[in-house]
C-alpha positions as CSV (number, residue, x, y, z in Angstrom):
1,X,122.4,45.0,274.6
2,X,123.5,45.4,278.2
3,X,120.8,43.9,280.3
4,X,122.0,44.7,283.8
5,X,120.7,48.1,285.0
6,X,123.5,50.5,285.7
7,X,122.3,51.0,289.3
8,X,123.0,47.3,290.0
9,X,126.6,48.0,289.0
10,X,127.3,50.5,291.8
11,X,127.9,53.4,289.4
12,X,124.8,55.4,289.6
13,X,125.5,58.8,291.2
14,X,124.2,62.2,290.2
15,X,124.3,61.8,286.4
16,X,125.7,59.6,283.6
17,X,126.0,60.3,279.8
18,X,127.9,59.2,276.7
19,X,130.4,61.4,274.9
20,X,131.8,60.6,271.5
21,X,135.5,59.9,271.1
22,X,136.7,62.7,268.9
23,X,139.6,65.4,269.0
24,X,139.1,68.2,271.4
25,X,137.4,71.3,270.3
26,X,139.3,73.3,273.0
27,X,142.7,73.0,271.6
28,X,143.3,76.7,271.2
29,X,141.9,77.3,274.8
30,X,144.4,74.7,276.4
31,X,147.4,75.9,274.4
32,X,146.7,79.5,275.3
33,X,146.2,78.6,278.9
34,X,149.6,76.8,279.0
35,X,151.5,79.6,277.2
36,X,150.1,82.3,279.3
37,X,151.5,80.9,282.5
38,X,148.0,80.5,284.1
39,X,148.9,76.7,284.5
40,X,151.7,77.9,287.0
41,X,153.9,74.9,287.8
42,X,151.3,72.2,286.9
43,X,153.7,70.9,284.4
44,X,151.7,67.5,284.1
45,X,149.0,69.6,282.0
46,X,151.6,69.9,279.3
47,X,152.7,66.2,279.5
48,X,150.9,63.8,277.1
49,X,149.5,66.8,275.3
50,X,148.7,64.8,272.0
51,X,146.5,62.4,274.1
52,X,144.6,65.4,275.9
53,X,144.0,66.9,272.4
54,X,142.7,63.6,270.9
55,X,141.5,61.3,273.7
56,X,140.8,58.4,271.1
57,X,144.3,57.2,271.9
58,X,143.3,56.0,275.4
59,X,142.5,52.5,274.0
60,X,143.5,51.0,270.8
61,X,140.1,51.5,269.4
62,X,138.4,54.2,271.6
63,X,134.9,54.7,270.2
64,X,133.0,56.5,273.1
65,X,133.4,57.6,276.8
66,X,131.1,56.8,279.6
67,X,131.1,60.0,281.7
68,X,129.7,60.3,285.2
69,X,129.3,63.1,287.7
70,X,129.1,62.4,291.3
71,X,127.5,64.8,293.7
72,X,129.4,65.6,296.8
73,X,127.3,68.5,298.2
74,X,123.8,69.5,297.8
75,X,122.5,72.7,296.4
76,X,122.2,75.3,299.1
77,X,125.2,73.9,301.1
78,X,126.8,77.3,301.1
79,X,127.2,78.0,304.8
80,X,129.4,76.6,307.4
81,X,129.4,77.2,311.2
82,X,131.7,80.1,312.1
83,X,135.4,79.1,312.4
84,X,137.0,78.8,315.8
85,X,140.1,80.9,316.3
86,X,143.2,79.0,314.9
87,X,141.0,76.8,312.5
88,X,141.4,76.5,308.6
89,X,138.6,75.6,306.3
90,X,138.5,72.6,303.9
91,X,136.8,72.6,300.5
92,X,133.6,70.5,300.5
93,X,135.0,67.8,298.0
94,X,137.8,66.9,300.5
95,X,135.7,66.4,303.5
96,X,134.8,62.9,303.1
97,X,136.6,59.8,301.6
98,X,138.9,60.2,298.8
99,X,136.7,60.5,295.7
100,X,139.4,59.0,293.5
101,X,139.0,55.7,295.3
102,X,135.4,55.7,295.6
103,X,134.7,56.6,292.0
104,X,137.3,54.4,290.6
105,X,136.0,51.3,292.5
106,X,132.4,51.9,291.1
107,X,133.6,52.5,287.5
108,X,135.7,49.3,287.6
109,X,132.7,47.4,288.8
110,X,130.6,48.7,285.9
111,X,133.4,47.9,283.4
112,X,133.8,44.2,284.8
113,X,130.1,43.7,284.5
114,X,129.8,44.8,281.0
115,X,133.0,42.7,280.2
116,X,131.2,39.7,281.5
117,X,128.3,40.3,279.2
118,X,129.9,41.7,276.1
119,X,132.7,39.7,274.5
120,X,135.7,41.9,273.6
121,X,134.6,44.9,275.5
122,X,137.4,46.9,276.7
123,X,137.7,50.0,279.2
124,X,140.0,52.5,280.8
125,X,138.6,54.1,283.8
126,X,139.9,57.4,285.0
127,X,139.2,59.9,287.8
128,X,141.8,62.7,287.5
129,X,144.3,60.1,286.7
130,X,144.4,60.3,282.9
131,X,145.4,63.0,280.4
132,X,141.7,63.7,279.3
133,X,139.6,66.9,279.4
134,X,137.0,65.7,281.6
135,X,134.9,68.8,281.5
136,X,134.7,69.0,277.7
137,X,133.5,65.3,277.8
138,X,131.0,66.0,280.5
139,X,129.6,68.8,278.3
140,X,129.4,66.6,275.3
141,X,127.8,63.9,277.5
142,X,125.0,66.4,278.3
143,X,125.8,66.6,282.0
144,X,126.0,70.4,282.1
145,X,127.7,73.4,280.6
146,X,131.1,74.8,281.5
147,X,130.5,78.0,283.5
148,X,132.4,81.4,283.7
149,X,134.5,79.8,286.6
150,X,135.1,76.8,284.4
151,X,133.1,74.4,286.5
152,X,130.5,72.1,285.0
153,X,127.1,73.2,286.0
154,X,124.3,70.6,286.0
155,X,120.9,72.4,285.5
156,X,119.3,70.6,288.3
157,X,122.2,69.7,290.5
158,X,124.4,72.6,290.3
159,X,128.2,72.4,290.4
160,X,129.2,70.5,293.4
161,X,130.1,67.5,291.2
162,X,133.1,65.2,290.8
163,X,133.8,63.8,287.3
164,X,135.0,60.6,286.1
165,X,134.6,58.1,283.3
166,X,135.9,55.3,281.1
167,X,137.0,55.0,277.6
168,X,135.6,52.2,275.7
169,X,135.8,50.4,272.4
170,X,132.0,49.8,272.4
171,X,130.0,51.9,269.8
172,X,128.0,53.5,272.6
173,X,125.5,56.5,271.5
174,X,123.8,59.0,273.7
175,X,121.4,57.8,276.3
176,X,117.7,58.4,275.8
177,X,116.9,62.1,276.6
178,X,120.6,63.1,276.5
179,X,121.3,66.5,274.8
180,X,123.6,69.3,275.1
181,X,123.0,71.8,277.9
182,X,122.9,75.5,276.9
183,X,125.3,77.8,278.8
184,X,122.9,79.6,281.5
185,X,125.5,81.9,283.1
186,X,124.0,84.8,281.1
187,X,125.4,88.2,282.4
188,X,126.1,87.0,285.9
189,X,129.5,87.7,287.1
190,X,129.1,86.7,290.8
191,X,132.0,84.1,290.8
192,X,134.3,86.5,289.0
193,X,133.4,89.3,291.6
194,X,133.6,87.1,294.5
195,X,137.1,85.6,293.9
196,X,139.4,87.1,296.5
197,X,142.5,86.6,294.6
198,X,141.0,87.7,291.2
199,X,141.8,84.4,289.5
200,X,138.6,84.3,287.4
201,X,138.0,85.9,284.2
202,X,135.1,84.7,281.9
203,X,135.6,81.1,281.2
204,X,139.3,81.1,282.4
205,X,141.0,80.6,285.7
206,X,144.5,81.7,286.4
207,X,145.9,78.7,288.3
208,X,148.7,80.7,289.7
209,X,146.2,82.8,291.6
210,X,143.6,80.2,292.5
211,X,143.2,79.3,296.1
212,X,142.8,75.8,295.4
213,X,146.1,75.5,293.4
214,X,147.8,77.7,296.1
215,X,146.7,75.5,299.0
216,X,147.0,72.0,297.4
217,X,149.5,71.9,294.6
218,X,151.9,74.8,295.0
219,X,155.2,73.5,296.4
220,X,157.0,76.9,296.7
221,X,156.3,79.8,298.9
222,X,153.2,81.8,298.1
223,X,153.6,85.4,297.3
224,X,152.8,87.7,300.3
225,X,150.3,89.8,298.5
226,X,148.0,86.7,298.2
227,X,148.3,85.9,301.9
228,X,145.5,88.0,303.2
229,X,143.0,87.2,300.1
230,X,143.5,83.6,300.8
231,X,141.6,84.1,304.1
232,X,140.9,81.0,306.2
233,X,141.1,78.5,303.4
234,X,143.5,75.6,304.4
235,X,142.9,73.2,301.6
236,X,140.8,74.1,298.5
237,X,138.2,76.8,298.0
238,X,134.6,76.8,297.5
239,X,133.8,80.6,297.1
240,X,133.0,80.8,293.4
241,X,130.5,77.8,293.9
242,X,129.1,79.3,297.1
243,X,128.0,82.5,295.3
244,X,126.7,80.8,292.3
245,X,122.9,81.1,291.7
246,X,122.9,77.6,290.3
247,X,123.9,76.3,293.6
248,X,121.1,78.0,295.6
249,X,118.4,76.0,297.3
250,X,115.3,74.9,295.2
251,X,112.6,75.4,297.7
252,X,109.3,74.0,296.7
253,X,110.8,71.5,294.2
254,X,110.9,67.9,294.3
255,X,114.1,66.2,296.0
256,X,116.9,65.7,293.4
257,X,118.8,63.2,295.5
258,X,121.4,63.4,298.1
259,X,125.2,63.4,297.8
260,X,126.9,59.9,298.0
261,X,127.3,58.8,301.6
262,X,131.2,58.4,301.1
263,X,131.5,62.3,300.8
264,X,129.8,63.2,304.0
265,X,131.8,64.4,307.0
266,X,131.2,65.8,310.4
267,X,134.3,68.2,310.0
268,X,134.9,71.2,307.8
269,X,138.0,72.5,309.4
270,X,141.4,71.5,310.9
271,X,143.2,73.1,313.8
272,X,146.2,74.8,312.3
273,X,148.5,74.0,315.1
274,X,147.6,70.4,314.8
275,X,148.5,70.5,311.0
276,X,151.8,72.0,311.6
277,X,152.6,68.9,313.8
278,X,151.9,66.5,311.0
279,X,154.9,64.6,309.3
């Protein structure tokens, strides 16, 4: 029995759930995506593939995963002020402090607290740093469904969420009230229709065309045909989330919490000439 409330461990964010340690059910999807070229030059997705396909190898005796979703922007945060001439936009998740460090610190604090109370407890925390399919684990943990744009959508919080977690050798089971979330995308195709580079097909994203990939991970010149569709995005892209009905305001409903303070920032853009002078 863990007798310290999770909130006192500094981990509580938007949502938390427990996912079972089991082989992925998405193996054919991942292999198809890699073979099709949609992974572009993100070669790391093919490294440690056996571990991605079966996350039980993250510890000598992985029995469960604690999965957290941290909110970085509120529902309805879909409009930014008009850009000044010579400015480039930044995706909302990258406007505040580095979420890798913020979430990892809180996950480590949770693990340390549980180790101190449960002899033999072991953990391996991850925030985009381990070969694991976080979105599948998040859906198994009841944190949302994977939408047509491949994002995890929480039924109350929307999709402005950062995912992280920890593998553990503890035989954890689902939290009270935790249950799978049904796909509520329905016949909606707003994310598909709005993507300016046509990177989205239902439940697939072509990484080689995604603006987030092009502006963050691509190391070679971008095809001229994609220059105009990329618009004013300098780092990342929020378009498919901005048009999603599940990220619209919920007027007349009780507050569902604010994004963590670490992700707040007064700026949403950078001066392009200033960026060109960076080393």
